[in-house]
C-alpha positions in Angstrom: 13.6 -18.0 1.1 17.1 -15.8 1.8 19.6 -16.7 4.6 21.1 -14.3 6.8 24.3 -14.4 4.6 21.7 -13.2 1.4 22.3 -9.5 0.0 19.8 -7.4 0.8 19.2 -3.4 0.6 17.5 -1.5 3.3 15.4 1.7 2.7 14.1 4.1 4.8 12.8 8.0 4.3 15.8 10.5 5.8 13.2 11.0 8.7 10.3 9.6 10.2 8.1 11.1 12.6 5.7 9.3 14.4 2.8 9.7 16.8 -0.7 11.3 17.8 -0.3 14.9 17.1 2.5 15.4 15.0 1.3 16.4 12.1 2.5 20.2 12.5 6.0 18.7 12.9 5.9 18.8 8.6 5.7 22.6 8.8 8.4 23.0 11.0 10.7 21.0 9.3 9.8 22.8 6.0 10.5 26.0 7.8 13.9 25.1 8.9 14.7 23.8 5.6 13.7 27.0 3.7 11.0 25.9 2.0 8.6 28.3 0.7 6.9 27.4 -1.9 5.0 24.4 -1.7 2.4 21.6 -3.7 0.2 19.4 -1.5 -1.2 16.3 -3.3 -4.7 15.4 -2.0 -8.1 14.3 -2.3 -11.1 16.5 -1.4 -11.4 15.7 2.2 -7.9 15.8 3.2 -7.5 18.9 1.1 -9.9 20.8 3.4 -7.6 19.9 6.5 -4.7 20.8 5.0 -3.7 23.2 8.0 -2.9 20.6 10.6 0.5 20.4 8.4 1.1 23.9 9.6 2.9 24.7 6.2 4.3 28.0 6.0 5.0 30.2 2.8 3.1 29.9 -0.7 1.1 26.8 -0.4 -1.0 25.1 -3.6 -3.2 22.3 -2.8 -4.3 19.8 -5.9 -7.3 18.2 -4.1 -8.5 16.0 -6.9 -6.7 12.8 -6.4 -9.0 9.8 -7.1 -8.7 6.6 -5.7 -6.8 3.5 -8.0 -5.4 6.7 -10.0 -4.9 6.7 -13.8 -2.6 8.1 -16.3 -4.7 11.1 -16.7 -5.3 11.7 -13.4 -1.3 11.8 -12.8 -1.0 14.4 -16.3 -3.5 16.5 -14.0 -0.9 16.7 -11.0 2.1 16.9 -13.5 0.4 20.3 -14.6 -0.4 21.8 -11.1 3.4 20.6 -10.0 4.6 22.4 -12.8 2.6 25.5 -12.3 3.1 25.5 -8.8 7.1 25.6 -9.5 7.3 24.2 -5.7 10.6 23.2 -3.7 8.3 20.6 -1.9 6.2 18.0 -2.7 4.0 16.8 -0.1 1.9 13.3 -0.6 -0.9 13.7 1.9 -3.6 11.1 2.1 -4.1 7.3 1.1 -1.5 5.6 -1.0 -3.3 7.0 -3.9 -2.0 10.8 -3.2 1.5 9.4 -2.2 2.0 7.7 -5.0 1.1 10.3 -7.2 3.5 12.5 -5.2 6.1 10.5 -5.7 5.9 10.5 -9.5 5.0 14.6 -9.5 8.5 14.5 -7.5 10.6 12.8 -10.3 8.5 13.6 -13.5 7.3 17.5 -13.0 10.2 19.9 -15.0 11.7 16.3 -16.4 12.5 15.3 -20.0 11.5 11.8 -18.9 7.8 10.6 -19.4 5.9 8.2 -17.1 6.4 5.1 -19.7 10.3 5.5 -19.8 10.7 5.0 -16.2 8.0 2.4 -15.7 10.2 -0.7 -14.0 13.1 -0.6 -12.0 15.8 2.2 -11.7 15.0 3.9 -14.8 14.1 7.5 -13.3 17.2 9.9 -13.7 18.2 11.7 -10.6 18.9 13.6 -8.7 15.6 15.0 -7.6 15.0 18.7 -8.4 12.7 18.8 -5.1 12.0 17.8 -1.4 9.2 15.4 -1.1 7.1 14.4 2.3 4.6 12.0 2.8 2.0 12.1 5.3 -0.6 9.1 5.3 -3.6 9.6 6.4 -5.1 5.7 6.2 -3.3 2.6 7.6 -3.0 0.8 4.8 -0.6 1.2 2.0 2.7 1.8 3.4 3.5 4.0 0.7 5.0 6.4 2.9 8.0 4.4 3.3 8.4 3.3 -0.2 9.9 3.5 -3.4 7.7 2.2 -5.6 4.5 4.0 -7.4 1.4 2.2 -9.1 -1.0 4.2 -11.7 -3.5 2.4 -13.8 -3.0 2.3 -17.5 -6.9 3.1 -18.9 -5.4 1.5 -22.1 -4.8 -1.8 -20.8 -6.3 -1.6 -17.4 -3.0 -2.8 -16.0 -1.2 -1.3 -13.3 2.4 0.6 -14.1 4.9 0.2 -11.7 7.8 2.6 -11.2 10.5 1.8 -8.8 13.3 4.2 -7.9 15.5 5.8 -4.8 14.7 8.9 -6.0 11.2 8.7 -5.0 12.1 7.9 -1.7 10.7 10.7 0.9 13.1 13.0 2.8 10.5 12.7 5.7 7.4 11.2 6.0 5.4 12.2 9.6 2.8 9.5 10.8 0.2 11.0 13.2 -2.3 8.5 14.1 -4.9 10.9 14.7 -5.2 11.9 10.8 -6.7 8.5 10.7 -9.4 8.7 13.2 -11.8 9.4 10.7 -12.0 7.0 8.0 -15.1 4.8 8.4 -15.0 1.4 10.0 -15.5 -0.6 6.5 -12.8 1.9 5.3 -10.4 1.0 8.3 -11.4 -2.8 8.4 -10.6 -3.0 4.4 -6.9 -1.0 4.4 -6.0 -2.9 8.0 -6.0 -6.2 6.0 -4.2 -4.5 3.2 -1.2 -3.5 5.8 -1.5 -7.0 7.0 -1.0 -8.2 3.4 2.0 -6.3 2.6 3.5 -8.3 5.9 2.2 -11.8 5.1 3.2 -11.7 1.7 7.0 -10.6 2.4 7.1 -12.6 5.0 6.2 -16.1 3.1 7.9 -14.7 -0.2 10.3 -16.9 -1.9 12.6 -13.6 -1.4 12.0 -13.3 2.4 14.9 -12.3 4.5 15.4 -12.4 7.9 16.1 -8.3 8.1 12.6 -7.9 6.7 10.8 -10.9 8.6 11.5 -9.1 11.9 8.7 -6.3 10.8 6.7 -8.5 8.8 5.8 -10.7 11.4 5.2 -7.7 14.3 3.2 -5.9 11.3 1.0 -8.6 11.0 0.6 -9.2 15.2 -0.2 -5.6 15.8 -3.0 -6.0 13.0 -4.4 -8.8 15.1 -4.3 -7.1 18.3 -5.8 -3.4 17.2 -7.8 -3.7 13.6 -10.7 -5.4 15.8 -10.9 -2.3 18.1 -10.3 0.4 15.7 -12.9 -1.0 13.5 -15.3 -0.7 16.6 -14.2 2.5 18.1 -12.4 4.9 15.2 -11.4 7.1 18.0 -9.2 4.2 20.2 -5.9 6.4 19.7 -3.6 3.3 20.8 -5.3 1.4 18.1 -5.1 3.6 15.5 -1.3 4.0 16.6 -1.0 0.4 16.3 -2.3 0.0 13.0 -0.4 3.3 11.3 2.7 1.3 12.7 1.4 -2.0 11.1 1.3 -0.2 8.0 4.6 1.9 8.2 6.2 -1.7 8.8 4.2 -3.7 6.0 5.8 -0.4 4.1 9.5 -1.3 5.1 8.2 -5.1 3.6 8.0 -3.8 0.4 11.1 -2.1 -0.8 13.8 -5.6 -0.6 10.8 -8.2 -0.7 7.3 -6.6 -2.0 4.4 -8.9 -2.2 3.2 -11.9 -4.1 0.4 -13.8 -5.2 -2.2 -12.1 -3.2 -2.0 -8.8 -4.6 -1.3 -9.8 -8.2 -4.6 -11.3 -8.2 -6.4 -8.2 -6.3 -5.4 -5.9 -9.0 -7.4 -6.8 -11.3 -10.6 -6.2 -9.2 -9.2 -2.6 -8.8 -8.2 -2.0 -12.6 -11.2 -3.6 -14.2 -13.9 -2.9 -11.5 -12.7 0.1 -9.3 -13.0 -2.0 -6.3 -10.8 0.1 -3.5 -7.3 -1.8 -3.2 -7.7 -2.9 0.6 -11.3 -4.3 -0.1 -9.7 -6.1 -2.7 -6.5 -7.6 -0.9 -8.6 -8.7 2.2 -11.2 -10.3 -0.1 -8.2 -12.7 -2.0 -6.4 -12.7 1.0 -7.6 -16.0 2.6 -7.7 -17.5 -0.7 -4.0 -17.2 -1.3 -2.6 -17.9 2.2 -4.6 -21.1 2.1 -2.8 -22.1 -1.5 0.3 -21.0 -0.5 0.1 -23.2 3.2 1.7 -26.5 1.9 5.2 -24.5 0.4 5.4 -22.1 3.8 3.6 -24.8 6.3 6.2 -23.4 9.7 5.6 -19.5 8.5 1.6 -19.7 7.9 1.6 -21.1 11.3 3.5 -18.0 12.9 1.3 -15.9 10.8 -1.9 -16.9 11.9 -0.6 -17.0 15.2 0.3 -13.5 15.2 -3.6 -13.0 14.3 -4.7 -14.8 17.4 -6.1 -17.7 15.2 -5.7 -21.7 15.8 -5.8 -24.0 12.8 -4.6 -27.4 12.4 -2.2 -26.4 9.8 -4.1 -27.6 6.5 -5.3 -25.9 4.1 -9.1 -26.0 4.6 -8.3 -24.7 8.4 -6.1 -21.8 7.0 -8.5 -20.9 4.7 -11.6 -20.8 7.5 -9.4 -19.0 10.2 -8.3 -16.6 7.8 -11.7 -15.8 6.1 -13.4 -15.4 9.3 -10.9 -12.9 10.5 -11.6 -10.7 7.7 -15.5 -11.5 7.7 -15.8 -10.8 11.4 -14.5 -6.9 10.3 -17.3 -6.5 8.4 -15.6 -6.7 4.7 -17.3 -8.0 1.9 -15.5 -11.3 0.7 -17.7 -12.3 -2.3 -16.7 -10.7 -5.8 -20.5 -10.6 -6.9 -21.0 -8.4 -3.8 -18.7 -6.6 -5.0 -20.3 -6.1 -8.4 -17.9 -8.2 -10.1 -19.9 -10.6 -13.1 -18.8 -14.0 -13.0 -18.5 -13.4 -16.5 -15.1 -11.6 -16.3 -13.4 -14.2 -14.2 -11.4 -15.4 -17.3 -10.4 -11.7 -18.0 -9.3 -11.4 -14.8 -7.3 -14.5 -14.5 -5.5 -13.6 -17.7 -4.6 -10.2 -16.0 -3.2 -11.2 -13.1 -1.5 -14.5 -14.6 0.7 -11.7 -16.6 1.7 -10.0 -13.4 5.3 -11.8 -13.2 6.8 -9.2 -10.6 4.6 -10.2 -8.3 3.8 -13.9 -8.9 7.4 -14.7 -9.2 7.8 -14.2 -5.7 5.1 -16.4 -4.6 6.0 -19.3 -2.3 4.1 -21.5 -4.6 3.4 -21.6 -8.3 0.3 -20.1 -9.2 -0.7 -21.0 -12.8 -3.5 -19.5 -14.6 -6.1 -22.2 -14.1 -5.3 -21.9 -10.0 -5.9 -18.2 -10.8 -9.3 -18.9 -12.3 -10.2 -21.6 -9.5 -9.5 -18.8 -7.0 -11.7 -16.1 -8.4 -14.3 -18.7 -9.3 -13.7 -19.9 -5.6 -14.6 -15.9 -4.2 -17.2 -15.3 -6.5 
């Protein structure tokens, strides 16, 4: 764990608009900046309500973002971006839309290819277009960060790009846009937001400057997630989750996630399990596994979630599992259609994600990963 004296770099979108009813502020901002050609990158549902952004001028909408987008989906986005010749690119949707918007902002019209920018700090700058992010779920926190992920279908691995050039000029976070998110998706994405916070909080790179966001984001999920699942129109609960998601995004830049996300990724790349659902299923297993290496922080996490434990691995697992299961989340791999015959391949894939596993407070061997998948089956 880092100390107060450890160096750290904190980044934020240049402007953040937060609150119920703020979606239209994007159009006002874009108009004041003089942007007349805009490309909105979205999924089919959110594309149908792009008018809430109140954008003026020539607005092109790409409405074909898919969950867990792959390189083929990115290629379509780049074609649309090159054709639109936009001055402003807007990610309008969940993490998939926002990640593709980041990549479009730095790759459209660029001599660089995706594979040339995979990894940290390989994007050539400066960026030629403005970038705005408008989340419609409360989970990824992608609106606040400098990372983007797409799946390579050939290897079924996530390709991660990290660059300050992908930081949004403006993030507009309107909790009202999340009112329509179904209960099951609300639950899973809420646990994803919490997992970002918890994995950063218990991380080998954890830092006091990030811990404050991490533990508060966890507390917000503990307080508001069940309420939002029960009543999707609960404005206070939705706002609490939107803030938790934003705080989770703040954690991802300087610290990032760890073992939980590493084990969750193969569920999405191999079996197309939604990212939030994958993280929710894995969460109690990795939190419990890490408890011996981060006992005090694990205790703080469980208190933030409103759960009492005796502090041992079994009690932590039982409490974390109950938190997720009581939200109606599927907590078995078999229930998500993952075959037992694939657990070995999944363990191989997860063990190869060193950029995350090396952050984990307790070493996860390939055998440990395989045992967690078996326990989750």
